[in-house]
C-alpha positions as a Markdown table, in Angstrom:
| # | Residue | x | y | z |
|---|---|---|---|---|
| 1 | Met | 1.1 | 24.7 | 117.5 |
| 2 | Val | 2.0 | 25.7 | 121.4 |
| 3 | Gly | 3.5 | 28.7 | 120.3 |
| 4 | Thr | 0.4 | 30.0 | 118.7 |
| 5 | Cys | -1.7 | 29.2 | 121.4 |
| 6 | Ala | 0.6 | 30.9 | 123.7 |
| 7 | Lys | 0.6 | 34.2 | 121.6 |
| 8 | Lys | -3.1 | 33.8 | 121.7 |
| 9 | Ala | -3.2 | 33.5 | 125.4 |
| 10 | Val | -1.5 | 36.6 | 125.6 |
| 11 | Glu | -3.1 | 39.0 | 123.0 |
| 12 | His | -6.6 | 37.8 | 124.7 |
| 13 | Gly | -5.0 | 38.6 | 128.3 |
| 14 | Gly | -4.1 | 41.8 | 127.3 |
| 15 | Leu | -7.5 | 42.5 | 125.7 |
| 16 | Leu | -9.1 | 41.3 | 128.9 |
| 17 | Lys | -7.2 | 44.0 | 130.9 |
| 18 | Leu | -8.2 | 46.6 | 128.6 |
| 19 | Met | -11.9 | 45.9 | 128.7 |
| 20 | Leu | -11.5 | 45.6 | 132.5 |
| 21 | Arg | -9.9 | 49.1 | 132.6 |
| 22 | Lys | -12.4 | 50.9 | 130.1 |
| 23 | Met | -15.4 | 49.3 | 132.1 |
| 24 | Ser | -13.9 | 50.9 | 135.5 |
| 25 | Ser | -13.2 | 54.1 | 134.4 |
| 26 | Val | -16.9 | 54.5 | 132.9 |
| 27 | Met | -18.7 | 52.6 | 135.8 |
| 28 | Asn | -16.6 | 54.3 | 138.6 |
| 29 | Asn | -14.4 | 51.1 | 139.7 |
| 30 | Pro | -17.4 | 48.5 | 140.5 |
| 31 | Pro | -16.4 | 44.9 | 141.3 |
| 32 | Phe | -16.5 | 42.4 | 138.3 |
| 33 | Asn | -18.0 | 38.7 | 138.4 |
| 34 | Tyr | -16.4 | 37.0 | 135.4 |
| 35 | Met | -17.5 | 33.4 | 134.2 |
| 36 | Ile | -15.6 | 31.5 | 131.4 |
| 37 | His | -17.9 | 29.6 | 129.1 |
| 38 | Pro | -16.6 | 26.6 | 127.0 |
| 39 | Ser | -17.6 | 25.7 | 124.0 |
| 40 | Pro | -20.4 | 22.5 | 124.2 |
| 41 | Leu | -19.5 | 19.1 | 123.9 |
| 42 | Leu | -21.3 | 16.7 | 121.4 |
| 43 | Gly | -22.8 | 13.3 | 122.7 |
| 44 | Asn | -19.1 | 11.7 | 121.9 |
| 45 | Gly | -17.2 | 14.2 | 124.5 |
| 46 | Ser | -15.7 | 16.3 | 121.2 |
| 47 | Glu | -16.3 | 19.9 | 120.9 |
| 48 | Leu | -18.6 | 21.4 | 118.4 |
| 49 | Ala | -16.3 | 22.9 | 115.5 |
| 50 | Phe | -18.4 | 26.1 | 114.6 |
| 51 | Thr | -18.2 | 27.5 | 118.5 |
| 52 | His | -15.6 | 28.9 | 120.6 |
| 53 | Cys | -15.6 | 29.4 | 124.6 |
| 54 | Phe | -16.0 | 33.1 | 125.8 |
| 55 | Ile | -15.5 | 35.1 | 128.6 |
| 56 | Leu | -18.6 | 36.9 | 130.3 |
| 57 | Leu | -17.9 | 40.2 | 132.8 |
| 58 | Ile | -20.5 | 41.2 | 134.7 |
| 59 | Pro | -20.2 | 44.4 | 136.8 |
| 60 | Leu | -21.7 | 44.5 | 140.0 |
| 61 | Leu | -23.8 | 47.4 | 140.2 |
| 62 | Ile | -27.0 | 46.7 | 142.4 |
| 63 | Gly | -27.2 | 45.3 | 145.7 |
| 64 | Ile | -30.0 | 44.4 | 148.1 |
| 65 | Asp | -29.4 | 44.8 | 152.0 |
| 66 | Gly | -26.0 | 44.0 | 151.4 |
| 67 | Ala | -26.3 | 40.8 | 149.2 |
| 68 | Met | -25.7 | 40.6 | 145.4 |
| 69 | Val | -28.6 | 40.1 | 143.2 |
| 70 | Val | -27.8 | 36.7 | 141.5 |
| 71 | Arg | -30.0 | 34.9 | 139.4 |
| 72 | Glu | -32.1 | 32.0 | 141.1 |
| 73 | Val | -31.0 | 33.2 | 144.3 |
| 74 | Lys | -33.8 | 34.6 | 146.5 |
| 75 | Val | -33.0 | 36.8 | 149.6 |
| 76 | Glu | -36.0 | 36.7 | 152.2 |
| 77 | Val | -36.3 | 38.8 | 155.0 |
| 78 | Pro | -37.7 | 37.5 | 158.1 |
| 79 | Glu | -40.8 | 39.3 | 159.7 |
């Protein structure tokens, strides 16, 4: 079982590296944020059988006065 997990981790790492290279070349090498979303848990703490964790890649393409555009964060300029 451990060998299988290690092989999958290497495969996924290779896929992530490939995706980052391709996205960087197409988008002129922007910085990226990434988030690892685990599978949701049931009330008893066990994972749902039909879900998987996933990685979300977000290229940073827009800036406002040197601040990143992030959800739920307001940038207010003093008057």
